[in-house]
Residue frames as qw, qx, qy, qz and C-alpha x, y, z in Angstrom:
[[0.392, -0.489, 0.258, -0.736, 25.45, -29.13, -23.58],
 [0.132, 0.059, -0.939, 0.311, 25.19, -31.43, -20.63],
 [0.175, 0.481, 0.738, -0.439, 21.55, -30.32, -19.79],
 [0.113, 0.593, 0.635, 0.481, 18.67, -29.38, -21.81],
 [0.268, -0.799, -0.171, -0.510, 17.35, -27.02, -19.09],
 [0.403, -0.134, -0.609, 0.670, 18.74, -25.69, -15.77],
 [0.307, -0.752, -0.393, -0.431, 16.11, -24.07, -13.62],
 [0.229, 0.114, -0.517, 0.817, 16.57, -21.80, -10.43],
 [0.421, -0.426, -0.168, -0.783, 13.75, -21.40, -8.03],
 [0.585, -0.360, 0.432, -0.585, 11.50, -22.76, -5.35],
 [0.545, 0.006, -0.834, -0.092, 11.41, -26.33, -4.26],
 [0.330, -0.250, 0.512, -0.753, 8.71, -27.10, -1.56],
 [0.074, 0.183, 0.973, -0.117, 6.14, -29.29, -0.14],
 [0.416, -0.164, -0.292, -0.846, 2.61, -29.11, -1.50],
 [0.207, 0.102, 0.888, -0.397, 0.07, -30.57, 0.99],
 [0.340, -0.025, -0.532, -0.775, -2.84, -31.58, -1.20],
 [0.699, -0.134, 0.287, -0.641, -6.31, -32.72, -0.19],
 [0.281, 0.217, -0.931, -0.088, -6.38, -36.50, 0.34],
 [0.514, -0.351, -0.752, -0.215, -9.90, -37.37, 1.74],
 [0.430, -0.628, 0.168, -0.627, -11.30, -37.26, 5.14],
 [0.181, 0.221, -0.904, 0.317, -10.54, -39.33, 8.34],
 [0.321, -0.393, -0.862, 0.017, -12.78, -41.15, 10.70],
 [0.175, -0.528, -0.498, 0.665, -13.44, -37.97, 12.55],
 [0.327, 0.852, 0.406, 0.052, -14.51, -35.95, 9.44],
 [0.206, -0.815, 0.211, 0.498, -11.33, -34.04, 9.32],
 [0.661, 0.714, -0.215, -0.090, -9.70, -33.18, 5.94],
 [0.802, -0.344, 0.325, 0.363, -6.51, -35.17, 5.32],
 [0.327, 0.891, -0.246, -0.195, -3.59, -33.83, 3.30],
 [0.954, 0.088, 0.126, 0.258, -1.01, -35.73, 1.30],
 [0.304, -0.737, 0.343, 0.496, 2.65, -34.60, 1.21],
 [0.755, 0.550, 0.285, 0.217, 3.65, -33.94, -2.46],
 [0.514, -0.222, 0.202, 0.804, 6.80, -32.50, -4.10],
 [0.248, 0.893, 0.375, 0.002, 6.14, -28.89, -5.43],
 [0.291, -0.657, 0.241, 0.652, 7.65, -25.76, -6.75],
 [0.626, 0.720, 0.076, -0.290, 6.97, -24.60, -10.23],
 [0.268, 0.729, -0.603, -0.182, 10.69, -24.76, -11.62],
 [0.284, -0.304, 0.907, -0.074, 11.21, -28.16, -10.12],
 [0.683, 0.342, 0.573, -0.298, 7.93, -29.33, -11.68],
 [0.535, 0.758, -0.187, -0.323, 8.93, -28.00, -15.03],
 [0.090, 0.597, -0.791, -0.094, 12.10, -29.96, -15.01],
 [0.479, -0.081, 0.856, -0.178, 10.52, -33.17, -13.76],
 [0.699, 0.571, 0.234, -0.362, 8.16, -32.98, -16.77],
 [0.408, 0.758, -0.458, -0.224, 11.02, -32.60, -19.14],
 [0.148, -0.422, 0.892, -0.069, 12.88, -35.56, -17.62],
 [0.670, 0.182, 0.613, -0.377, 9.65, -37.64, -17.76],
 [0.749, 0.624, 0.044, -0.218, 9.90, -37.28, -21.64],
 [0.903, 0.193, 0.100, 0.370, 13.51, -38.13, -21.80],
 [0.193, 0.896, -0.166, 0.363, 15.19, -34.70, -21.30],
 [0.690, -0.087, -0.376, 0.613, 18.26, -33.88, -19.12],
 [0.130, -0.859, -0.089, -0.487, 17.90, -31.16, -16.60],
 [0.523, -0.018, -0.532, 0.666, 19.38, -29.62, -13.41],
 [0.364, -0.843, -0.374, -0.132, 18.01, -27.74, -10.42],
 [0.341, 0.231, -0.365, 0.835, 19.41, -24.83, -8.46],
 [0.488, -0.640, -0.232, -0.547, 17.60, -23.97, -5.22],
 [0.070, 0.356, -0.704, 0.610, 17.51, -24.24, -1.50],
 [0.708, -0.439, -0.476, -0.282, 15.56, -26.40, 1.03],
 [0.515, -0.697, 0.344, -0.362, 15.70, -26.80, 4.77],
 [0.300, 0.378, -0.862, 0.153, 17.98, -29.30, 6.37],
 [0.564, -0.080, 0.539, -0.620, 15.10, -31.49, 7.40],
 [0.493, 0.136, 0.859, 0.015, 13.05, -34.45, 6.49],
 [0.503, 0.754, 0.294, -0.303, 11.09, -32.41, 3.95],
 [0.189, 0.796, -0.493, -0.296, 14.32, -31.16, 2.22],
 [0.265, -0.331, 0.894, 0.144, 15.64, -34.73, 2.03],
 [0.571, 0.439, 0.689, -0.085, 12.34, -36.05, 0.48],
 [0.455, 0.841, 0.038, -0.292, 12.46, -33.33, -2.06],
 [0.012, 0.681, -0.667, -0.303, 16.00, -34.07, -2.99],
 [0.419, -0.054, 0.905, 0.054, 15.17, -37.75, -3.29],
 [0.571, 0.592, 0.526, -0.215, 12.19, -37.04, -5.50],
 [0.350, 0.845, -0.219, -0.339, 14.15, -34.96, -7.95],
 [0.177, -0.495, 0.835, 0.160, 16.85, -37.49, -8.04],
 [0.494, 0.200, 0.834, -0.141, 14.26, -40.11, -8.70],
 [0.517, 0.755, 0.297, -0.273, 12.92, -38.05, -11.52],
 [0.774, 0.290, 0.204, 0.526, 16.38, -37.91, -13.09],
 [0.072, 0.965, -0.001, 0.253, 16.88, -34.18, -12.26],
 [0.617, 0.260, -0.384, 0.636, 20.56, -33.22, -11.34],
 [0.419, -0.868, -0.244, -0.105, 20.54, -31.85, -7.87],
 [0.714, 0.024, -0.159, 0.682, 24.03, -30.62, -7.72],
 [0.103, 0.461, 0.005, 0.882, 22.81, -27.20, -7.35],
 [0.577, -0.654, -0.385, -0.302, 20.47, -27.94, -4.40],
 [0.175, 0.364, -0.574, 0.713, 21.75, -26.26, -1.07],
 [0.577, -0.509, -0.636, 0.056, 20.47, -27.21, 2.40],
 [0.126, -0.642, 0.178, -0.735, 19.69, -24.53, 5.09],
 [0.458, -0.072, -0.792, 0.397, 20.45, -25.56, 8.64],
 [0.009, -0.133, -0.462, 0.877, 18.39, -22.74, 10.12],
 [0.474, 0.242, -0.024, -0.846, 15.46, -22.01, 7.95],
 [0.551, 0.107, 0.822, -0.092, 13.02, -24.99, 7.30],
 [0.160, 0.162, 0.781, 0.582, 11.73, -26.17, 3.84],
 [0.338, 0.075, -0.047, -0.937, 8.84, -24.04, 2.47],
 [0.180, 0.281, 0.939, -0.079, 5.45, -25.52, 2.81],
 [0.326, 0.014, -0.272, -0.905, 2.20, -24.89, 0.81],
 [0.355, 0.248, 0.865, -0.251, -1.21, -26.09, 1.39],
 [0.136, -0.010, -0.619, -0.774, -3.26, -26.53, -1.79],
 [0.421, 0.352, 0.613, -0.568, -7.12, -26.16, -1.48],
 [0.032, 0.081, 0.781, 0.619, -9.29, -27.39, -4.45],
 [0.504, 0.166, 0.221, -0.819, -12.68, -26.30, -5.46],
 [0.773, 0.246, 0.512, -0.282, -15.41, -28.41, -7.12],
 [0.716, 0.679, -0.075, -0.144, -13.82, -27.95, -10.43],
 [0.908, -0.010, 0.006, 0.419, -10.35, -29.02, -9.29],
 [0.321, 0.760, -0.118, 0.553, -9.04, -25.47, -9.52],
 [0.698, -0.333, -0.435, 0.462, -6.63, -24.65, -6.67],
 [0.078, -0.932, 0.113, -0.334, -5.69, -21.97, -4.21],
 [0.702, 0.158, -0.513, 0.469, -2.71, -21.73, -1.86],
 [0.475, -0.866, 0.060, -0.144, -1.76, -20.96, 1.62],
 [0.653, 0.496, -0.417, 0.391, 2.10, -20.57, 2.14],
 [0.683, -0.711, 0.020, 0.165, 4.34, -21.12, 5.15],
 [0.707, 0.386, 0.098, 0.584, 7.21, -19.12, 4.00],
 [0.078, -0.926, -0.009, -0.370, 8.06, -16.24, 6.33],
 [0.387, 0.565, -0.580, -0.442, 10.77, -17.05, 5.62],
 [0.974, 0.064, 0.197, -0.088, 11.15, -20.41, 3.91],
 [0.645, -0.406, 0.455, 0.461, 14.37, -21.96, 2.90],
 [0.627, 0.499, 0.439, 0.406, 13.84, -21.30, -0.86],
 [0.092, 0.973, 0.086, 0.192, 14.08, -17.60, -0.33],
 [0.494, -0.802, 0.280, 0.186, 17.43, -17.90, 1.37],
 [0.832, 0.239, 0.242, 0.438, 19.46, -18.93, -1.67],
 [0.169, -0.839, 0.136, 0.498, 22.24, -16.45, -2.27],
 [0.577, 0.768, -0.249, -0.126, 24.13, -15.46, -5.40],
 [0.020, -0.634, 0.772, -0.043, 27.37, -16.88, -3.99],
 [0.572, -0.096, 0.794, -0.184, 25.54, -20.31, -3.42],
 [0.777, 0.515, 0.123, -0.341, 24.30, -20.59, -7.14],
 [0.709, -0.160, 0.604, 0.327, 25.95, -23.22, -9.03],
 [0.317, 0.731, -0.184, -0.576, 27.03, -21.49, -12.21],
 [0.158, -0.290, 0.891, 0.310, 28.52, -24.49, -13.75],
 [0.339, 0.386, 0.855, -0.072, 25.06, -25.98, -14.10],
 [0.343, 0.791, 0.134, -0.489, 23.96, -22.66, -15.98],
 [0.099, 0.672, -0.557, -0.478, 26.88, -22.83, -18.26],
 [0.190, -0.126, 0.961, 0.155, 26.21, -26.48, -19.06],
 [0.381, 0.504, 0.737, -0.241, 22.51, -25.99, -20.16],
 [0.233, 0.325, 0.553, 0.731, 20.87, -24.82, -23.31],
 [0.263, -0.693, -0.328, -0.586, 17.96, -23.13, -21.59],
 [0.185, 0.004, -0.633, 0.752, 18.08, -21.22, -18.24],
 [0.363, -0.584, -0.511, -0.516, 14.57, -21.03, -16.63],
 [0.158, -0.121, -0.608, 0.768, 13.28, -19.20, -13.58],
 [0.180, -0.655, -0.655, -0.331, 10.02, -17.81, -12.16],
 [0.068, -0.648, 0.081, -0.754, 8.64, -14.82, -10.25],
 [0.758, -0.601, -0.241, -0.081, 8.02, -16.74, -7.00],
 [0.776, -0.132, -0.110, 0.607, 11.81, -16.44, -6.41],
 [0.253, 0.438, 0.062, 0.860, 11.51, -12.71, -6.83],
 [0.415, -0.749, -0.365, -0.367, 9.25, -12.05, -3.84],
 [0.511, -0.855, 0.089, 0.013, 12.13, -11.50, -1.37],
 [0.344, 0.720, -0.575, 0.181, 15.84, -11.37, -0.76],
 [0.210, -0.601, 0.547, 0.544, 18.46, -12.82, -0.90],
 [0.567, 0.253, 0.743, 0.250, 16.90, -15.16, -3.70],
 [0.429, 0.871, 0.208, -0.119, 15.70, -12.16, -5.89],
 [0.011, 0.839, -0.486, -0.244, 19.33, -10.88, -6.26],
 [0.507, -0.237, 0.811, 0.171, 20.43, -14.49, -6.80],
 [0.615, 0.579, 0.535, 0.013, 17.89, -14.90, -9.69],
 [0.339, 0.932, -0.013, -0.127, 18.96, -11.73, -11.39],
 [0.218, -0.717, 0.627, 0.212, 22.65, -12.53, -11.05],
 [0.584, 0.000, 0.798, 0.147, 22.05, -15.98, -12.57],
 [0.556, 0.724, 0.405, -0.054, 19.83, -14.65, -15.43],
 [0.173, 0.937, -0.238, -0.190, 22.40, -11.97, -16.29],
 [0.363, -0.492, 0.766, 0.197, 25.10, -14.62, -16.24],
 [0.619, 0.316, 0.715, 0.075, 23.01, -16.93, -18.50],
 [0.441, 0.866, 0.185, -0.146, 22.37, -14.00, -20.88],
 [0.092, -0.834, 0.473, 0.267, 26.09, -13.21, -21.07],
 [0.397, -0.242, 0.858, 0.217, 26.70, -16.76, -22.30],
 [0.354, 0.180, -0.510, -0.762, 24.05, -16.51, -24.96],
 [0.101, 0.147, 0.967, -0.182, 21.70, -18.96, -23.26],
 [0.318, -0.448, -0.510, -0.662, 18.07, -19.16, -24.15],
 [0.061, -0.003, 0.591, -0.804, 16.21, -17.65, -21.11],
 [0.383, -0.404, -0.751, -0.354, 12.85, -18.89, -20.13],
 [0.046, -0.099, 0.464, -0.879, 10.56, -17.00, -17.61],
 [0.357, -0.519, -0.761, -0.156, 7.20, -17.83, -15.74],
 [0.132, -0.525, 0.125, -0.831, 5.71, -14.90, -13.89],
 [0.527, -0.241, -0.810, 0.086, 3.68, -17.38, -11.88],
 [0.236, -0.479, 0.139, -0.834, 1.61, -14.82, -9.81],
 [0.502, -0.409, -0.740, 0.182, 0.81, -15.88, -6.27],
 [0.143, -0.786, -0.119, -0.590, -0.97, -12.92, -4.60],
 [0.748, -0.645, -0.152, 0.037, -0.29, -14.16, -1.07],
 [0.809, -0.109, -0.007, 0.577, 3.54, -13.83, -1.64],
 [0.331, 0.390, 0.057, 0.857, 3.46, -10.18, -2.41],
 [0.104, -0.312, -0.454, 0.828, 2.92, -7.06, -0.31],
 [0.407, 0.576, 0.232, -0.670, 0.55, -5.60, -2.92],
 [0.746, 0.528, 0.400, 0.065, -0.60, -6.05, -6.51],
 [0.302, 0.945, -0.121, -0.024, 1.28, -3.01, -7.62],
 [0.311, -0.711, 0.623, 0.093, 4.54, -4.42, -6.19],
 [0.734, 0.074, 0.666, 0.104, 3.94, -7.77, -7.90],
 [0.635, 0.731, 0.248, 0.029, 3.30, -6.19, -11.22],
 [0.135, 0.932, -0.335, -0.022, 6.38, -4.07, -11.12],
 [0.426, -0.536, 0.723, 0.086, 8.76, -6.85, -9.94],
 [0.748, 0.249, 0.615, 0.019, 7.20, -9.46, -12.30],
 [0.564, 0.816, 0.117, -0.035, 7.63, -7.13, -15.32],
 [0.147, -0.832, 0.477, 0.243, 11.41, -6.50, -14.82],
 [0.539, -0.243, 0.754, 0.286, 12.74, -9.91, -16.14],
 [0.703, 0.589, 0.368, -0.152, 10.74, -9.54, -19.41],
 [0.368, 0.856, -0.321, -0.169, 13.64, -7.85, -21.17],
 [0.216, -0.542, 0.808, 0.086, 15.83, -10.84, -20.36],
 [0.671, 0.127, 0.711, -0.168, 13.43, -13.57, -21.56],
 [0.111, 0.148, -0.768, -0.613, 13.41, -15.44, -24.93],
 [0.371, -0.292, -0.828, -0.303, 10.50, -17.57, -23.97],
 [0.256, -0.148, 0.403, -0.866, 7.52, -16.37, -21.73],
 [0.324, -0.357, -0.839, -0.252, 4.59, -18.23, -20.32],
 [0.187, -0.059, 0.400, -0.895, 1.75, -16.48, -18.63],
 [0.112, 0.503, 0.850, -0.112, -1.83, -17.34, -17.53],
 [0.039, 0.733, 0.442, 0.516, -4.70, -15.05, -18.58],
 [0.404, -0.887, -0.203, 0.087, -4.61, -13.35, -15.15],
 [0.622, -0.438, 0.158, 0.629, -0.93, -12.80, -15.31],
 [0.364, 0.329, 0.425, 0.761, -1.12, -11.36, -18.88],
 [0.123, -0.848, -0.368, -0.361, -3.93, -8.90, -17.74],
 [0.533, -0.767, -0.118, 0.336, -1.80, -7.87, -14.65],
 [0.553, -0.315, 0.274, 0.721, 1.20, -7.19, -16.56],
 [0.230, 0.163, 0.520, 0.807, -0.49, -5.51, -19.70],
 [0.308, 0.293, 0.310, -0.851, -3.95, -4.46, -18.72],
 [0.472, 0.224, -0.555, -0.648, -5.22, -6.46, -21.66],
 [0.699, -0.091, 0.610, -0.362, -7.70, -9.31, -21.35],
 [0.878, 0.458, 0.015, -0.138, -7.46, -10.61, -25.00],
 [0.813, -0.268, 0.354, 0.378, -4.52, -12.88, -25.69],
 [0.639, 0.571, 0.210, 0.471, -3.84, -11.40, -29.22],
 [0.083, 0.897, -0.084, 0.426, -3.19, -7.88, -27.85],
 [0.665, -0.704, 0.247, -0.041, -1.73, -9.02, -24.41],
 [0.897, -0.044, 0.272, 0.345, 0.73, -11.39, -26.05],
 [0.566, 0.640, 0.112, 0.508, 1.90, -8.68, -28.53],
 [0.183, -0.928, 0.124, -0.299, 2.47, -6.19, -25.84],
 [0.722, -0.588, 0.353, 0.092, 4.61, -8.55, -23.81],
 [0.851, 0.249, 0.242, 0.395, 6.51, -9.58, -26.84],
 [0.264, 0.880, -0.023, 0.394, 7.50, -5.93, -27.39],
 [0.501, -0.806, 0.310, -0.063, 9.48, -6.23, -24.01],
 [0.064, -0.665, 0.736, 0.114, 11.70, -8.83, -25.35],
 [0.605, -0.049, 0.790, -0.085, 10.37, -12.42, -25.50],
 [0.184, 0.231, -0.709, -0.640, 10.41, -14.13, -28.91],
 [0.416, -0.284, -0.821, -0.268, 7.84, -16.65, -27.90],
 [0.327, -0.181, 0.419, -0.827, 4.88, -15.77, -25.74],
 [0.340, -0.230, -0.893, -0.187, 2.59, -18.42, -24.44],
 [0.420, -0.220, 0.233, -0.849, -0.83, -17.73, -22.82],
 [0.145, -0.174, -0.973, 0.041, -2.35, -20.75, -21.03],
 [0.461, -0.199, -0.165, -0.849, -6.06, -20.49, -21.13],
 [0.509, -0.090, 0.703, -0.487, -6.97, -23.42, -18.71],
 [0.602, 0.234, 0.759, -0.081, -9.62, -25.61, -20.14],
 [0.527, 0.789, 0.055, -0.311, -9.77, -23.41, -23.30],
 [0.865, 0.332, 0.073, 0.369, -6.24, -24.51, -24.28],
 [0.464, -0.547, 0.111, 0.688, -3.48, -21.99, -24.96],
 [0.438, 0.895, 0.079, 0.009, -2.56, -19.07, -27.28],
 [0.705, -0.302, 0.234, 0.597, 0.91, -18.65, -28.73],
 [0.282, 0.955, -0.028, -0.085, 2.69, -15.71, -30.31],
 [0.667, -0.266, 0.312, 0.622, 5.97, -15.51, -32.24],
 [0.001, 0.521, -0.258, -0.814, 7.32, -13.17, -34.92],
 [0.004, 0.027, 0.826, 0.562, 5.89, -15.36, -37.66],
 [0.449, -0.322, -0.474, -0.686, 2.34, -15.18, -36.37],
 [0.448, -0.236, 0.505, -0.699, -0.27, -16.20, -33.92],
 [0.502, -0.050, -0.819, -0.274, -2.14, -19.44, -33.10],
 [0.574, -0.325, 0.408, -0.631, -4.79, -20.68, -30.67],
 [0.437, 0.115, -0.890, -0.065, -4.66, -24.36, -29.74],
 [0.726, -0.416, -0.122, -0.533, -7.58, -26.13, -28.04],
 [0.341, -0.428, 0.775, -0.316, -7.11, -28.21, -24.78],
 [0.399, 0.012, -0.889, -0.224, -7.88, -31.87, -24.64],
 [0.679, -0.384, -0.116, -0.615, -11.09, -33.12, -23.18],
 [0.470, 0.055, -0.832, 0.289, -10.13, -35.04, -20.03],
 [0.598, -0.678, -0.403, -0.139, -11.69, -35.64, -16.47],
 [0.200, 0.606, -0.397, 0.660, -9.98, -33.09, -14.47],
 [0.694, -0.534, -0.464, 0.129, -9.45, -33.96, -10.77],
 [0.523, -0.703, -0.023, 0.482, -6.60, -31.67, -9.71],
 [0.529, 0.827, 0.036, 0.188, -5.05, -28.77, -11.78],
 [0.475, -0.796, 0.329, 0.179, -1.95, -28.54, -9.56],
 [0.479, -0.364, 0.640, 0.478, 1.24, -28.63, -11.96],
 [0.683, 0.544, 0.472, 0.122, -0.73, -28.56, -15.12],
 [0.268, 0.955, -0.119, -0.052, 0.94, -25.21, -16.27],
 [0.351, -0.672, 0.634, 0.152, 4.36, -26.55, -15.14],
 [0.675, 0.041, 0.722, 0.150, 3.89, -29.68, -17.11],
 [0.520, 0.821, 0.236, 0.001, 2.70, -27.64, -20.13],
 [0.095, 0.945, -0.305, -0.068, 5.84, -25.55, -19.94],
 [0.516, -0.494, 0.682, 0.154, 8.22, -28.52, -19.32],
 [0.728, 0.345, 0.571, 0.157, 6.77, -30.15, -22.42],
 [0.382, 0.924, -0.007, -0.003, 7.50, -26.93, -24.41],
 [0.215, -0.790, 0.563, 0.117, 11.14, -26.94, -23.19],
 [0.676, -0.123, 0.712, 0.141, 11.45, -30.61, -24.13],
 [0.661, 0.621, 0.408, 0.103, 10.22, -29.89, -27.65],
 [0.256, 0.950, -0.163, 0.075, 12.67, -26.89, -28.04],
 [0.704, -0.533, 0.384, 0.268, 15.71, -28.97, -26.79],
 [0.700, 0.065, 0.474, 0.531, 18.77, -28.71, -29.06],
 [0.339, 0.839, 0.300, 0.301, 17.67, -25.45, -30.75],
 [0.454, 0.031, -0.141, 0.879, 19.93, -22.45, -30.73],
 [0.028, 0.563, 0.384, -0.731, 18.75, -19.10, -29.45],
 [0.153, 0.293, -0.416, -0.847, 18.49, -17.86, -33.08],
 [0.231, -0.140, -0.878, -0.396, 16.29, -20.79, -33.98],
 [0.155, -0.487, -0.762, 0.398, 14.07, -20.20, -31.08],
 [0.061, 0.562, 0.133, -0.814, 13.69, -16.50, -31.89],
 [0.309, 0.326, -0.486, -0.749, 12.80, -17.33, -35.57],
 [0.234, 0.141, 0.962, -0.031, 10.54, -20.29, -35.08],
 [0.249, -0.211, -0.558, -0.763, 7.54, -20.56, -37.38],
 [0.538, -0.181, 0.258, -0.782, 3.97, -20.38, -36.09],
 [0.861, 0.043, -0.402, -0.308, 3.19, -23.88, -37.46],
 [0.604, 0.151, -0.694, 0.362, 6.09, -25.48, -35.53],
 [0.061, -0.198, 0.548, -0.810, 5.17, -23.50, -32.42],
 [0.717, -0.097, -0.046, -0.688, 1.49, -24.49, -32.67],
 [0.825, 0.061, -0.557, -0.075, 2.41, -28.12, -32.97],
 [0.332, 0.152, -0.686, 0.629, 4.74, -27.77, -29.77],
 [0.357, -0.154, 0.348, -0.853, 1.84, -26.09, -27.92],
 [0.842, -0.055, -0.273, -0.461, -0.55, -28.99, -28.84],
 [0.705, 0.041, -0.669, 0.232, 1.84, -31.44, -27.44],
 [0.141, 0.131, -0.599, 0.777, 2.26, -29.36, -24.29],
 [0.587, -0.203, 0.003, -0.784, -1.52, -28.97, -24.02],
 [0.856, -0.103, -0.468, -0.192, -1.81, -32.80, -23.94],
 [0.494, 0.129, -0.646, 0.567, 0.91, -32.96, -21.25],
 [0.125, -0.182, 0.351, -0.910, -0.88, -30.39, -19.14],
 [0.733, -0.164, -0.176, -0.636, -4.40, -31.87, -19.58],
 [0.788, -0.042, -0.612, 0.038, -3.19, -35.33, -18.55],
 [0.268, 0.130, -0.633, 0.715, -1.55, -33.98, -15.31],
 [0.422, -0.233, 0.183, -0.857, -5.09, -32.80, -14.27],
 [0.791, -0.136, -0.460, -0.379, -6.40, -36.28, -14.32],
 [0.753, -0.258, -0.529, 0.293, -4.47, -37.29, -11.11],
 [0.376, -0.924, -0.063, -0.042, -3.59, -35.57, -7.90],
 [0.596, -0.539, 0.266, 0.531, -0.36, -33.78, -7.19],
 [0.285, 0.840, -0.247, -0.389, 2.04, -32.25, -9.54],
 [0.101, 0.548, -0.808, -0.191, 5.25, -34.46, -10.35],
 [0.365, -0.035, 0.924, -0.106, 3.58, -37.74, -9.51],
 [0.567, 0.578, 0.477, -0.342, 0.68, -36.94, -11.96],
 [0.224, 0.701, -0.390, -0.554, 2.84, -36.06, -14.99],
 [0.929, 0.281, 0.204, -0.129, 2.40, -38.27, -18.03],
 [0.505, -0.319, 0.598, 0.535, 5.22, -39.92, -20.08],
 [0.127, 0.352, -0.524, -0.765, 5.61, -39.77, -23.84],
 [0.051, -0.201, -0.937, -0.282, 3.44, -42.78, -24.61],
 [0.017, 0.598, 0.675, -0.432, 0.52, -41.22, -22.65],
 [0.112, 0.632, -0.019, -0.766, 0.86, -37.92, -24.44],
 [0.154, 0.185, -0.709, -0.663, 0.99, -39.41, -27.99],
 [0.035, -0.363, -0.930, -0.054, -2.02, -41.57, -27.14],
 [0.063, 0.654, 0.469, -0.591, -3.92, -38.61, -26.08],
 [0.082, 0.505, -0.336, -0.791, -3.03, -36.69, -29.18],
 [0.137, 0.111, -0.843, -0.508, -4.18, -39.51, -31.32],
 [0.148, 0.335, 0.870, -0.329, -7.38, -40.17, -29.54],
 [0.035, -0.421, -0.624, -0.657, -10.53, -39.54, -31.68],
 [0.320, -0.711, -0.626, 0.036, -12.41, -38.62, -28.60],
 [0.276, -0.862, -0.163, 0.392, -10.42, -35.59, -27.87],
 [0.637, 0.374, 0.197, 0.644, -8.84, -34.08, -30.95],
 [0.267, -0.570, -0.088, 0.772, -7.11, -30.67, -30.53],
 [0.466, 0.786, 0.328, 0.238, -7.97, -27.78, -32.89],
 [0.491, -0.283, 0.159, 0.809, -5.29, -25.45, -34.10],
 [0.286, 0.885, 0.365, 0.027, -6.38, -22.06, -35.36],
 [0.527, 0.065, 0.130, 0.837, -3.85, -19.92, -37.20],
 [0.015, -0.873, -0.365, 0.322, -4.59, -16.22, -36.57]]
């Protein structure tokens, strides 16, 4: 395989808080964003090889995003430029704990304009894992492009990775979001959800029951991110809860994506059968590694610029001040 992961989805600008000017007005910094792109950037930061499929506007923001991915080592041969619809923008607001909320300028945005005909299938065929998220399912023609690409990847026997990535403002209703976000579960081998997303999709608030219900739909690996509490992981061999690392959080933007990118990196080179039969001990170790990646990402502002390298992750894992705890269930 030429690529460890090929991802299809949104690539956009995150405007994140960056202080106050002389007039007391909030300043916002331009940062590259979009969950699938963030996931790939984390993988590349660790030494992986990835490719991106998506659409941006033929504007300064789109050019900046292409350049950012290229500088991160991500292959942008699947990036398409729209001459009529501008690059999607999101403004990120942070509370006192560093947790974020979003305001989107995307009605429409270029990321939603990707068509099935514009999807670079060669990049899917050349990858071990095909990854996508639910933000690209919020409208057409991108929704159809995602399903066509995922079905193609499945027909080739690729490992399929899915992130529901719930953004309430992008859906007409919670009921629509739940229905559309649930449809890809049957395609997925690897699934990552937040506690909120798990509850929305299953009605369960406990990760043990929620993950088991999600796994019944098809995924062999279910990962439930628990924020500052760490993560819960489920596979056919068993369950485990893995604590987060104690760091000084500034901005949680991109932490979940860094977590998932680190998981992908640790699964690189595995066959679909090996992923579907992974032991709970190996999965828990992978999640511990990913927790360190996600935790460290919260110590800086932005997503891609804040992601740690391998040395930083290993140092974090070895630190006596922040040991992780793994509980086999």
